[in-house]
C-alpha positions as CSV (number, residue, x, y, z in Angstrom):
1,M,90.5,112.6,3.3
2,T,93.8,113.3,1.7
3,L,93.8,114.6,-1.6
4,G,97.0,115.1,-3.6
5,I,98.6,117.9,-5.2
6,P,102.3,118.5,-7.3
7,S,105.1,117.3,-5.2
8,I,107.3,119.8,-2.7
9,A,111.2,119.3,-3.6
10,S,111.4,119.9,0.5
11,P,109.0,119.6,3.6
12,V,107.6,122.6,4.8
13,R,108.1,123.2,8.6
14,L,105.2,123.9,11.1
15,I,106.1,125.3,14.4
16,T,102.9,124.5,17.0
17,I,102.2,124.1,20.3
18,P,100.7,120.3,20.7
19,V,96.7,121.3,21.3
20,S,96.4,124.9,20.1
21,H,93.1,125.0,17.5
22,Y,94.9,127.3,15.2
23,C,97.6,124.9,14.8
24,E,95.4,122.2,14.9
25,K,93.4,124.3,12.0
26,T,97.4,124.2,9.9
27,R,97.9,120.3,10.8
28,W,94.8,119.5,9.2
29,A,95.5,121.8,5.8
30,L,98.6,120.2,5.5
31,L,98.0,116.6,5.6
32,R,94.7,116.9,3.6
33,L,96.8,117.5,0.9
34,Q,99.4,115.8,1.6
35,I,101.5,118.7,2.3
36,P,105.1,117.0,3.5
37,F,105.9,118.7,6.7
38,V,107.9,118.4,9.5
39,E,106.1,119.5,13.0
40,E,108.5,120.9,15.8
41,R,106.5,120.9,18.6
42,H,107.2,123.1,21.2
43,M,105.2,123.4,24.7
44,P,104.6,127.5,25.8
45,P,106.9,129.5,26.5
46,F,109.7,127.6,24.4
47,H,107.8,128.0,21.2
48,R,108.7,132.0,21.1
49,F,112.5,130.0,21.1
50,A,111.6,128.8,18.5
51,T,110.4,131.4,16.7
52,R,112.6,134.3,17.8
53,R,114.3,134.2,14.5
54,V,111.0,135.0,12.5
55,P,111.0,138.7,11.1
56,D,109.0,141.0,11.6
57,R,107.5,139.6,15.1
58,S,103.3,139.6,14.7
59,T,102.0,143.0,15.2
60,N,98.3,141.0,15.2
61,S,96.0,143.0,17.6
62,T,94.9,140.6,19.9
63,V,98.2,139.3,20.8
64,I,99.4,142.5,21.3
65,R,96.4,143.4,23.5
66,T,96.9,140.1,25.6
67,E,100.6,140.7,26.1
68,G,99.8,144.3,27.4
69,N,97.7,142.1,30.2
70,L,100.7,141.0,31.6
71,S,102.3,142.3,34.6
72,P,105.7,144.5,33.4
73,L,108.2,142.1,34.6
74,N,106.4,139.2,32.5
75,R,106.2,141.6,30.0
76,F,109.7,142.3,30.3
77,V,110.3,138.7,30.7
78,S,108.1,138.2,27.5
79,R,109.7,140.9,25.1
80,L,112.9,139.7,25.9
81,V,112.7,136.5,25.0
82,G,111.2,137.2,21.5
83,G,109.5,134.8,19.4
84,Q,105.8,134.7,18.6
85,A,102.5,133.1,18.4
86,V,102.1,129.9,16.8
87,P,101.8,128.5,13.9
88,V,104.2,129.6,12.0
89,L,105.5,127.6,8.5
90,F,108.2,128.4,6.7
91,T,108.5,126.9,3.6
92,E,111.4,127.2,1.0
93,T,110.7,131.1,-0.2
94,A,108.4,132.1,3.0
95,V,107.9,132.4,7.0
96,L,103.9,132.6,7.1
97,K,103.0,133.8,10.8
98,D,99.1,132.5,11.0
99,S,97.0,130.4,10.0
100,A,95.9,132.3,7.9
101,E,98.1,132.8,5.9
102,I,99.0,129.1,5.9
103,L,95.5,128.1,4.5
104,E,95.5,130.6,2.0
105,W,99.1,129.4,1.1
106,V,97.5,125.8,0.9
107,D,95.3,126.7,-1.3
108,E,97.3,128.3,-3.8
109,L,99.4,124.4,-4.5
110,A,95.5,122.9,-4.5
111,P,94.3,121.4,-7.6
112,V,90.6,123.3,-9.0
113,Q,88.9,120.0,-7.0
114,S,90.7,120.5,-3.6
115,K,90.5,124.0,-3.3
116,L,89.4,125.5,0.3
117,Y,88.1,128.9,-0.9
118,P,85.3,128.9,-3.5
119,S,86.3,130.7,-7.2
120,E,82.1,132.6,-7.0
121,P,82.9,135.3,-5.1
122,H,80.2,136.0,-3.4
123,Q,80.7,132.4,-1.7
124,R,84.5,133.2,-1.1
125,Q,83.4,136.7,1.0
126,Q,81.1,134.4,3.0
127,V,83.8,132.0,4.0
128,D,86.3,134.8,4.5
129,E,83.1,136.3,7.0
130,L,83.0,133.3,8.9
131,I,86.2,132.3,9.0
132,G,86.9,136.6,10.2
133,M,84.4,135.4,13.0
134,F,85.0,131.8,14.3
135,D,88.9,133.5,14.4
136,A,88.3,136.4,16.2
137,E,85.6,135.7,18.2
138,L,84.6,131.7,19.0
139,A,88.6,130.6,19.3
140,P,89.3,133.0,22.1
141,A,86.6,132.2,23.9
142,V,86.8,128.6,23.5
143,R,90.1,128.7,25.1
144,L,89.3,131.0,28.1
145,W,86.3,128.4,28.9
146,L,88.8,125.7,28.2
147,Y,91.9,127.2,30.4
148,F,89.1,128.2,33.0
149,H,87.9,125.0,34.0
150,I,91.2,123.5,33.6
151,F,94.0,125.4,34.8
152,D,94.3,124.1,38.0
153,R,95.2,120.6,37.3
154,S,98.1,120.3,36.0
155,E,97.6,116.7,35.3
156,L,94.8,117.7,32.4
157,I,97.2,120.5,31.3
158,K,101.0,118.6,31.2
159,P,99.8,116.4,28.0
160,L,97.9,118.6,26.5
161,W,101.3,120.7,26.2
162,C,104.2,118.1,26.1
163,Q,103.0,115.4,23.6
164,G,105.0,115.4,21.2
165,V,107.7,118.2,22.6
166,P,110.9,117.6,23.0
167,W,112.1,115.8,26.2
168,F,114.2,118.7,28.3
169,E,110.5,121.2,28.0
170,R,108.7,117.7,29.2
171,L,110.6,117.3,32.0
172,L,110.8,121.4,33.1
173,F,107.1,121.4,32.9
174,P,106.7,120.9,36.5
175,V,108.8,124.1,36.9
176,V,107.3,126.0,33.7
177,F,104.1,125.6,34.4
178,H,103.2,127.4,37.5
179,W,104.8,130.8,36.1
180,M,102.7,130.2,32.9
181,R,99.4,129.8,34.9
182,S,100.0,133.2,35.9
183,N,100.2,134.0,32.3
184,V,97.9,133.0,30.8
185,F,95.5,134.2,33.6
186,Q,96.7,138.0,33.0
187,M,96.9,137.6,29.3
188,Y,93.4,136.3,28.5
189,V,91.9,138.0,32.0
190,I,90.7,134.5,33.0
191,D,88.1,134.4,35.9
192,E,84.1,133.0,36.3
193,E,83.1,136.7,34.7
194,S,85.0,136.5,31.7
195,E,84.3,132.4,31.7
196,A,80.3,133.5,31.2
197,K,80.7,135.2,28.7
198,A,83.1,133.3,26.9
199,H,80.4,130.6,27.7
200,A,77.8,132.6,26.1
201,C,80.0,133.4,22.9
202,M,80.7,130.1,22.0
203,C,76.6,129.0,22.0
204,R,75.5,132.0,19.9
205,I,78.6,131.3,17.5
206,F,77.1,127.6,17.5
207,E,73.5,128.5,17.6
208,Q,74.4,131.2,14.1
209,V,75.7,127.8,12.8
210,D,72.2,126.1,13.8
211,H,70.7,128.5,11.4
212,L,72.6,127.7,8.6
213,L,72.4,124.4,8.6
214,A,68.5,124.7,9.2
215,D,67.9,124.0,5.5
216,G,69.6,121.2,5.2
217,R,73.4,121.6,3.5
218,A,76.2,119.6,4.0
219,Y,78.9,121.8,4.3
220,L,78.1,125.7,5.6
221,V,79.2,127.4,1.9
222,G,77.7,125.5,-1.1
223,D,77.9,121.9,-1.8
224,R,82.1,121.2,-0.9
225,F,84.0,121.0,2.4
226,S,85.8,124.2,2.8
227,A,88.1,126.2,4.8
228,A,85.0,127.8,6.9
229,D,84.3,124.1,7.3
230,L,87.8,123.4,8.3
231,T,88.3,126.8,10.3
232,F,84.8,125.5,12.3
233,A,85.5,122.3,13.5
234,T,89.2,122.9,14.8
235,L,88.3,125.9,16.6
236,A,85.1,124.5,17.8
237,A,87.0,120.9,19.0
238,A,87.2,121.5,22.3
239,A,84.1,122.1,23.1
240,V,83.2,118.7,21.6
241,L,85.7,116.7,22.0
242,P,85.5,114.3,18.9
243,R,87.7,111.5,17.9
244,G,90.9,112.2,15.9
245,Y,91.7,115.6,17.3
246,G,95.9,115.9,16.2
247,V,96.5,115.6,20.0
248,T,94.9,113.2,22.6
249,M,91.9,115.2,24.4
250,P,90.8,114.4,28.1
251,G,87.9,111.6,28.6
252,L,85.0,113.2,29.5
253,D,85.2,111.1,33.0
254,S,88.5,113.1,33.8
255,L,87.0,116.3,33.4
256,P,85.1,119.0,36.1
257,I,81.4,118.2,36.0
258,P,80.6,121.5,34.3
259,M,82.6,121.3,32.0
260,V,81.1,117.8,30.9
261,A,77.6,119.5,30.7
262,N,79.0,122.5,28.2
263,I,80.7,119.4,26.3
264,Q,77.7,117.2,26.4
265,A,75.0,120.1,25.3
266,C,77.3,121.2,22.0
267,R,77.2,117.7,20.6
268,E,73.7,117.8,20.9
269,T,73.5,120.7,18.7
270,P,73.4,120.8,15.2
271,A,76.9,122.2,15.1
272,G,78.0,120.2,17.0
273,K,77.2,117.2,15.6
274,F,78.4,118.9,12.4
275,V,81.7,119.0,14.2
276,L,82.2,115.7,14.6
277,R,80.6,114.5,11.5
278,L,83.4,116.8,9.9
279,Y,86.2,114.4,11.6
280,E,84.9,111.7,11.1
281,E,85.0,112.3,7.4
282,H,86.9,114.4,6.9
283,G,89.4,115.0,10.1
284,L,93.0,114.2,10.6
285,S,92.4,110.0,10.7
286,V,91.0,109.6,7.7
287,S,92.8,108.7,5.2
C-alpha cells in the first residue's frame, strides 16, 4: 500500500545489503509512503566501503559485540576497511545509521492518517516495546537460524547477496564468499547449539505474537498498521518466506529439509499467517 507524502526536493540514498531484513524494513517504509529514494545495494563486505564516509561509526552494542568475536586478523581488517552496518540513509540534511532512525524519519514526513507510530502515549509505548524486542531478539535469531542452514550452500547465498549489486561485486563473489563465511560464523558464533537457541527464540516470539492476535485484532497495536507490524513482518519474513519480499527468496524445494520443516511450522501459526497477510495487504508489491 502506498500513501502520498509532501514532495521531497531530491531522492534520498539508501545503502543496503539486498537480503538484509533490517534493510527490508526501511525499504518497505520508504516505498509505502512513496518517498523518492535510490537504493544502492552491496554484497558483504562491499557495503563497508560504501559507508566509510559515514561520520561517527556506529556505536550499536550488538555491532560492537559481534565484531569482538572476530579473529584478531579479521578484526584488524574490519577496522582498517572502516564503514559500518546497513541500512544507512543519506538525506539532504542528515545521515541515518540504522533502521530505527530511518523509520522515525519517515514517520516525521508522513501525513497524520499514514503515521507508523501512534500519537496516543500508551499505544506508542506498546509499539516501541515490540519494536525493541523484534530488533534486539527476533532479528538476530532469524539471521543466525537462516545462515546456519544455508551458509554451506554458496548457490543459495549468491542470489541473496548479489541481486542488484554492481557487476564487479557479483564477479568477485566466489573469491569473497569463503572469507566472508568465516567472518559471519565468527561474528555470530554459528553452531548447532546457537542455532537451537535461535530457533527457540523465534518460536517464543512467534508465540507472543500469537497471544496478541488471539483476541481477533487485525494489527499488533490499535486498529491501524504501525511500525510494530512492519517490523515484525520484515524481521520474521525469512522464517515464513512471504511473497513480495524485496529480493527473490529461494523456493522451498531448494532448501534443507530441516529448514523447510521450520518454515512450514511457522506458516501455520497465527503469527506466520499474520506475516503472510501483511505482505499481501501492505507489502512492497502492493500499489
